[in-house]
DSSP file (Angstrom, degrees, kcal/mol; ACC not computed):
  #  RESIDUE AA STRUCTURE BP1 BP2  ACC     N-H-->O    O-->H-N    N-H-->O    O-->H-N    TCO  KAPPA ALPHA  PHI   PSI    X-CA   Y-CA   Z-CA
    1    1 A M    >         0   0    0      0, 0.0     3,-1.7     0, 0.0     2,-0.2   0.000 360.0 360.0 360.0 148.8    0.0    0.0    0.0
    2    2 A F  T 3   -     0   0    0      1,-0.3     5,-0.1     3,-0.1     0, 0.0  -0.435 360.0  -2.6 -63.2 124.3    1.1    3.5   -0.7
    3    3 A L  T 3  S-     0   0    0     -2,-0.2    -1,-0.3     3,-0.1     3,-0.1   0.666 128.3 -58.0  65.4  21.9    3.0    5.0    2.3
    4    4 A G    X   -     0   0    0     -3,-1.7     3,-0.8     1,-0.1    -2,-0.0  -0.050  54.7 -84.0 101.2 161.0    2.5    1.9    4.5
    5    5 A E  T 3  S+     0   0    0      1,-0.2     3,-0.3     2,-0.1    -1,-0.1   0.754 121.8  51.0 -73.9 -25.9   -0.3   -0.2    5.9
    6    6 A D  T 3>  +     0   0    0      1,-0.2     4,-2.4    -3,-0.1    -1,-0.2   0.025  69.4 120.7-104.3  26.9   -0.9    2.1    8.9
    7    7 A L  H <> S+     0   0    0     -3,-0.8     4,-2.5     1,-0.2     5,-0.2   0.909  74.7  50.0 -58.6 -45.3   -1.2    5.4    7.1
    8    8 A L  H  > S+     0   0    0     -3,-0.3     4,-2.4     1,-0.2    -1,-0.2   0.895 111.1  49.1 -63.5 -40.2   -4.7    6.1    8.3
    9    9 A A  H  > S+     0   0    0      2,-0.2     4,-2.3     1,-0.2    -1,-0.2   0.905 111.6  49.3 -66.1 -41.0   -3.8    5.4   11.9
   10   10 A W  H  X S+     0   0    0     -4,-2.4     4,-2.3     2,-0.2    -2,-0.2   0.906 112.2  48.1 -64.8 -40.9   -0.7    7.7   11.7
   11   11 A L  H  X S+     0   0    0     -4,-2.5     4,-2.9     2,-0.2     5,-0.3   0.903 111.3  50.0 -65.6 -40.8   -2.8   10.5   10.2
   12   12 A L  H  X S+     0   0    0     -4,-2.4     4,-2.5    -5,-0.2     5,-0.3   0.890 110.6  50.7 -64.2 -39.1   -5.4   10.1   12.9
   13   13 A L  H  X S+     0   0    0     -4,-2.3     4,-2.2     2,-0.2    -2,-0.2   0.916 113.2  45.7 -63.4 -43.3   -2.8   10.2   15.5
   14   14 A A  H  X S+     0   0    0     -4,-2.3     4,-2.3     2,-0.2    -2,-0.2   0.944 117.3  41.6 -66.5 -48.8   -1.3   13.4   14.0
   15   15 A F  H  X S+     0   0    0     -4,-2.9     4,-2.3     2,-0.2    -2,-0.2   0.897 116.2  49.3 -68.7 -39.6   -4.6   15.2   13.5
   16   16 A G  H  X S+     0   0    0     -4,-2.5     4,-2.2    -5,-0.3    -1,-0.2   0.910 112.6  47.7 -64.8 -42.0   -6.0   14.1   16.9
   17   17 A G  H  X S+     0   0    0     -4,-2.2     4,-2.7    -5,-0.3     5,-0.3   0.909 113.1  48.0 -65.2 -42.0   -2.8   15.2   18.7
   18   18 A A  H  X S+     0   0    0     -4,-2.3     4,-2.5     1,-0.2     5,-0.2   0.883 111.3  51.1 -65.3 -38.2   -2.8   18.5   17.0
   19   19 A M  H  X S+     0   0    0     -4,-2.3     4,-1.8    -5,-0.2     5,-0.2   0.907 113.2  45.6 -64.6 -42.1   -6.4   19.1   17.7
   20   20 A F  H  X S+     0   0    0     -4,-2.2     4,-2.2    35,-0.2     5,-0.2   0.964 116.8  42.3 -65.6 -53.1   -5.9   18.3   21.4
   21   21 A V  H  X S+     0   0    0     -4,-2.7     4,-2.4     1,-0.2     5,-0.2   0.903 114.6  51.1 -64.1 -42.2   -2.7   20.4   21.8
   22   22 A G  H  X S+     0   0    0     -4,-2.5     4,-1.8    -5,-0.3    -1,-0.2   0.905 112.8  44.1 -64.2 -42.5   -4.1   23.4   19.8
   23   23 A N  H  X S+     0   0    0     -4,-1.8     4,-1.5    -5,-0.2    -1,-0.2   0.878 113.7  49.7 -72.5 -37.2   -7.4   23.6   21.7
   24   24 A V  H  X S+     0   0    0     -4,-2.2     4,-2.5    -5,-0.2     5,-0.3   0.915 111.9  49.6 -65.7 -41.4   -5.8   23.2   25.1
   25   25 A A  H  X S+     0   0    0     -4,-2.4     4,-2.3    -5,-0.2    -2,-0.2   0.878 107.6  54.7 -63.8 -37.0   -3.2   25.9   24.2
   26   26 A A  H  < S+     0   0    0     -4,-1.8    17,-0.7    -5,-0.2    -1,-0.2   0.842 112.9  42.9 -65.6 -32.5   -6.1   28.2   23.0
   27   27 A V  H  < S+     0   0    0     -4,-1.5    -2,-0.2    -3,-0.1    -1,-0.2   0.922 122.9  34.4 -79.0 -44.8   -7.8   27.9   26.4
   28   28 A F  H  < S+     0   0    0     -4,-2.5    -2,-0.2     1,-0.2    -3,-0.2   0.679 126.8  35.1 -90.2 -17.8   -4.8   28.2   28.7
   29   29 A R  S  < S+     0   0    0     -4,-2.3    -1,-0.2    -5,-0.3    -2,-0.1  -0.559  77.6 176.9-133.3  71.6   -2.7   30.7   26.7
   30   30 A P        -     0   0    0      0, 0.0    12,-0.1     0, 0.0    -3,-0.1  -0.212  39.2 -86.7 -71.0 165.8   -5.1   33.1   25.0
   31   31 A R        -     0   0    0     10,-0.2     0, 0.0     1,-0.1     0, 0.0  -0.282  28.1-127.9 -66.5 156.6   -3.8   36.1   22.9
   32   32 A E  S    S-     0   0    0      1,-0.3    -1,-0.1    -3,-0.1     9,-0.0   0.886  88.3  -2.6 -72.9 -39.4   -3.0   39.3   24.7
   33   33 A A  S    S-     0   0    0      7,-0.0    -1,-0.3    -3,-0.0     7,-0.1  -0.990  84.0 -93.7-150.7 151.9   -5.2   41.3   22.3
   34   34 A P        -     0   0    0      0, 0.0     7,-0.1     0, 0.0     3,-0.0  -0.368  24.6-144.1 -66.2 148.2   -7.3   40.7   19.2
   35   35 A R  S    S+     0   0    0      2,-0.1     2,-0.3     1,-0.1     6,-0.0   0.813  80.0  24.6 -81.7 -32.0   -5.6   41.2   15.8
   36   36 A E  S >  S-     0   0    0      4,-0.1     3,-1.4     1,-0.0     2,-0.2  -0.836  95.6 -83.4-129.7 165.7   -8.6   42.5   14.0
   37   37 A D  T 3  S+     0   0    0     -2,-0.3     3,-0.1     1,-0.2    -2,-0.1  -0.483 114.5  20.0 -67.2 137.6  -11.9   44.3   14.8
   38   38 A G  T 3  S+     0   0    0      1,-0.3    -1,-0.2    -2,-0.2     2,-0.2   0.423  91.4 133.0  84.0  -0.7  -14.6   41.9   15.9
   39   39 A E    <   -     0   0    0     -3,-1.4    -1,-0.3     1,-0.1     2,-0.0  -0.586  62.5-104.6 -84.0 146.0  -12.1   39.1   16.7
   40   40 A L        -     0   0    0     -2,-0.2    -4,-0.1     1,-0.1     3,-0.1  -0.337  14.5-145.5 -68.4 148.2  -12.5   37.2   20.0
   41   41 A T  S    S+     0   0    0      1,-0.2     2,-0.3    -7,-0.1   -10,-0.2   0.742  83.8  12.5 -84.7 -24.1  -10.1   38.0   22.9
   42   42 A H  S    S-     0   0    0    -12,-0.1    -1,-0.2   -10,-0.0   -15,-0.1  -0.978  88.2 -94.7-147.9 159.8  -10.2   34.4   24.1
   43   43 A A        -     0   0    0    -17,-0.7     2,-0.4    -2,-0.3     3,-0.0  -0.436  47.2 -98.7 -74.3 146.1  -11.4   31.0   22.9
   44   44 A P     >  -     0   0    0      0, 0.0     4,-2.3     0, 0.0     5,-0.2  -0.537  36.0-148.6 -64.0 120.1  -14.8   29.7   23.9
   45   45 A K  H  > S+     0   0    0     -2,-0.4     4,-2.6     1,-0.2     5,-0.2   0.905  88.0  47.8 -64.7 -46.5  -14.0   27.4   26.8
   46   46 A A  H  > S+     0   0    0      1,-0.2     4,-2.0     2,-0.2    -1,-0.2   0.933 116.2  43.2 -63.5 -46.6  -16.7   24.8   26.4
   47   47 A R  H  > S+     0   0    0      2,-0.2     4,-2.4     1,-0.2    -1,-0.2   0.906 115.1  49.5 -66.2 -41.6  -16.3   24.3   22.7
   48   48 A S  H  X S+     0   0    0     -4,-2.3     4,-2.2     1,-0.2    -2,-0.2   0.900 112.3  46.9 -66.2 -40.8  -12.5   24.3   22.9
   49   49 A L  H  X S+     0   0    0     -4,-2.6     4,-2.2    -5,-0.2    -1,-0.2   0.860 111.7  51.6 -70.2 -33.7  -12.5   21.7   25.7
   50   50 A A  H  X S+     0   0    0     -4,-2.0     4,-2.1    -5,-0.2    -2,-0.2   0.918 112.0  46.1 -66.0 -42.9  -15.0   19.6   23.8
   51   51 A M  H  X S+     0   0    0     -4,-2.4     4,-2.3     2,-0.2    -2,-0.2   0.860 111.3  52.7 -67.7 -34.9  -12.8   19.7   20.7
   52   52 A A  H  X S+     0   0    0     -4,-2.2     4,-2.3     2,-0.2    -2,-0.2   0.901 109.1  49.6 -65.4 -40.3   -9.7   18.9   22.8
   53   53 A A  H  X S+     0   0    0     -4,-2.2     4,-2.4     2,-0.2    -2,-0.2   0.902 110.5  50.3 -64.8 -40.5  -11.5   15.9   24.3
   54   54 A L  H  X S+     0   0    0     -4,-2.1     4,-2.4     1,-0.2    -2,-0.2   0.907 111.1  48.8 -63.3 -41.9  -12.4   14.7   20.8
   55   55 A G  H  X S+     0   0    0     -4,-2.3     4,-2.4     2,-0.2    -2,-0.2   0.877 110.5  51.1 -64.6 -37.9   -8.8   15.1   19.7
   56   56 A L  H  X S+     0   0    0     -4,-2.3     4,-2.5     2,-0.2     5,-0.2   0.920 110.6  48.1 -65.8 -43.6   -7.6   13.2   22.7
   57   57 A V  H  X S+     0   0    0     -4,-2.4     4,-2.4     2,-0.2    -2,-0.2   0.922 112.8  49.1 -62.1 -43.9  -10.0   10.3   22.0
   58   58 A A  H  X S+     0   0    0     -4,-2.4     4,-2.3     1,-0.2    -2,-0.2   0.915 113.3  45.7 -63.4 -43.4   -9.0   10.2   18.3
   59   59 A S  H  X S+     0   0    0     -4,-2.4     4,-2.5     2,-0.2    -1,-0.2   0.881 113.2  49.3 -70.6 -36.5   -5.3   10.2   19.1
   60   60 A L  H  X S+     0   0    0     -4,-2.5     4,-2.4     2,-0.2    -1,-0.2   0.890 111.0  50.9 -67.0 -37.7   -5.7    7.5   21.8
   61   61 A W  H  X S+     0   0    0     -4,-2.4     4,-2.3    -5,-0.2    -2,-0.2   0.927 112.4  46.1 -62.8 -45.6   -7.7    5.4   19.5
   62   62 A A  H  X S+     0   0    0     -4,-2.3     4,-2.4     2,-0.2    -2,-0.2   0.904 112.2  50.9 -65.0 -41.4   -5.0    5.7   16.8
   63   63 A L  H  X S+     0   0    0     -4,-2.5     4,-2.4     2,-0.2    -2,-0.2   0.908 110.3  49.3 -63.3 -41.9   -2.2    4.9   19.3
   64   64 A F  H  X S+     0   0    0     -4,-2.4     4,-2.7     1,-0.2     5,-0.3   0.906 110.4  51.5 -61.8 -42.6   -4.1    1.8   20.5
   65   65 A T  H  X>S+     0   0    0     -4,-2.3     4,-1.9     1,-0.2     5,-0.8   0.898 112.1  46.2 -62.3 -41.0   -4.5    0.7   16.9
   66   66 A L  H  <5S+     0   0    0     -4,-2.4    -2,-0.2     2,-0.2    -1,-0.2   0.882 115.5  45.3 -69.8 -37.9   -0.8    1.1   16.2
   67   67 A V  H  <5S+     0   0    0     -4,-2.4    -2,-0.2    -5,-0.2    -1,-0.2   0.926 118.4  40.7 -72.4 -44.9    0.3   -0.6   19.3
   68   68 A V  H  <5S-     0   0    0     -4,-2.7    -2,-0.2    -5,-0.2    -1,-0.2   0.833 101.8-134.5 -73.9 -32.4   -2.1   -3.6   19.0
   69   69 A G  T  <5       0   0    0     -4,-1.9    -3,-0.2    -5,-0.3    -4,-0.1   0.718 360.0 360.0  87.8  21.5   -1.6   -3.8   15.3
   70   70 A G      <       0   0    0     -5,-0.8    -4,-0.1    -6,-0.3    -5,-0.1   0.457 360.0 360.0 -83.8 360.0   -5.2   -4.2   14.4
């Protein structure tokens, strides 16, 4: 198979990890000031934490798939 048998699991691990880290960083380290008019000063906490949880589940699922070899 092109780029290996576990390509989908590796991509899910990468995207899930990035989703988790990015959303957690947005909640705990917001910008000092908005860059443009009408831009939020901080990330919506509930939505960001929900997306971080989804990213964590996806990355853990991918990691489990890679370790078990399924």
